[in-house]
N, C-alpha and C positions, 0 to 999 in steps of 0.2 A: 538394442536400446528400447526401452519401454516408453512410448510416447503418449499412449492413451489407455485408460482402463474403462471398460463399460461393463456394468454389472449392478449387483445389489449392494446397497450400503448396509453393511452388517453392524458397524459400530462407529461412533464418532465421539471424539473428545475435542477440547479446544486446540489440541496440538496435532491430532492424528486421526486418520480414518482407516477402516478396513473395508475393502471392496471384494466381493466374491464374483468372479467372472462366470460366464455360462459354462465353462469347462470345469468349474468347481475349485479353481485355484483362488486362494485368498491373498490379496496384496495389501500391504500396509504402506501408507504414504503420509508424510508430514504435510500439514496445510497451515497457511497463515490465518489469523483470526478473521480477516476480511472475507476469506473463502468459507471458513467454518460457519459464519453467520448466514450464509446463503445456501448451505447444503440442504437437501431434502430430508425428510424424516427417515429414521432407520427403517429398513425394509423396502425403500423405494429404489427403483432402477434409475441410474443416471450415468453420465459420462464424466470422467475426470481427465484433464490434460495433465500429463506428467513430465517431469524432467528427472532422469536418473543421473545421480552424481556419484562417480566412482573415485574414491580416494585410496591412498595406500593402505589404510587400515579399516576402511568401511565402504559399504555400498548403500546409498539411501535413495529413496524415491520421494519426490515432492509433487504435490497435487494442486491443480488450479482449475477453475471453472471456465476461464476465458483464455484465449490464445495470447492476448496482450499481457496478461498477468504472468504467464509462463515466460514470455519473451523478456519482460522487464526483470524477472528473477534471474534469467540467464545472463543478462547484461550486468546486473548488480554483481554477480559472481566474478565477472571479468575485472572488476575494480580492485586495485591493490588493497589488501587488508580486509576485504569483505568476503567472509565465508558464508556458508549456508545459514548459520545461526543469525548473523546480523542481517542478511538479506530477508530472512523470514520475519525478523523483528520489524524491519522497515515496512514490509507488506502487511504486517499485522497492525501497524500504527496508522497507515494510510492506504486507501485503495490505490490500485495501479495508476490510474489517471492522475490522481492528486500527487502521488509520489513523483511521477514523471514531470509534472509541472513544477514541483518544488526543485527538482534537479535542474531543469531548463532555466528556471528563474533564479537559480543560485541562491535559494532560500535556505541558508545555513541554519537559521533559527528554527525552521520546521524540522530539519534533519536532526538537530540536537535533541528534539523531543523523543527520539527513538532510543529505547533502552540499549545501552552498549555503544552508542555513537556520541563521542565527545566533540568538542569544537574543531580540533585538528583533523579528526577522521571525517567529520562532515565537510570541511573545506576540501580535503583531498578527494572525496567522493564526487563533490560538485565539479571540481576541476577536471576529473577524469571522465565523467559521464554526461555533463551538460549537453554536449553536442551529439552524443551517441544515443540519447533517448528523445530527441526532439520530435521524431515521427510519432512516438507513443503519446507525447504531450499534446500534439496537434490533433491527433485522432479524438481526443476527449473534448475538444472545443477550444474556445478562445482562452488563452492564458491571461491571468490577471497578475501582474507583477507585484512583488512585495513593496515596490517603490511607490505604489498608489498612496497618495496622501492620507495619513491617518489609519491605514490598514493595520500596521503592526501595533500601533497604540491601542486600537480597538480590540485586537486579539488579546493583547496583554491585559486589558481591562476585564474582558470576559473571563479569562483564566483566573484573575484575582477574585472574581465573583463566584468561582466554583465550577466553571465549565472545564472540560478536558481541553487540551490544546487542539485536538482534532475537531471537536465539536465547535469550538470558538472559531477556528480557522474556516470551517465549512459555513458557519452562519455569516461571517463577515464576507466571504467570497460570494455567497448567495445574494446578499444585499448589493454588493458591487456589480454583480452581473445584471441587476435590474436597471442600472443607470447611475448617473452622477449623484453624489451625496454632498450636501453643503458643508458639513463639518464632521469632525471625529465624534462629537457628542451625538449627532443624528445617526451616524453609522452604528454606534453602540446601541442606541435606543431601538433602531430598527432590527438589529441583530437579536436583541433581547426578546423582541416580539415573536421571533421564530420558534422560541422554546415551546 
């Protein structure tokens, strides 16, 4: 099993990277967008944590920069009906810590924002994984439940104003982490100031 690649980043696209090791072997690995955005420039030396997935008809390598990203991907693959494509889409929509929090908090609305995940799939994933990813959510800091007054309404309002769901969610969570907010209107106003 290939668990890490250390070498030169030869090529990167939004879906895949090519890494040349010191021995001259070039590996190709699929990466989520949240990893792609943090990759060094082509030609740089770096290390990629990988997970090799062997299926009946294929062998694929998936790459991550942090151990918790790889571990969350592994646990996502353990859920019924979640293949590598859906797991990559989930980690492309949210970073590992935010995704783990969404699972622990049973935030079905957040999971439905992932391409290829409908309401029933989101509910099933939450039921299967909420307890299994709690350690990954705790590692990221204090969770802010979707039950916080006005949080969901504020996210919806920001999305209506043109924010992506991920950006709106991050802005609202950032405001809530600073302390109490008197009203949903104030929450929206303060989140808008973060842009």
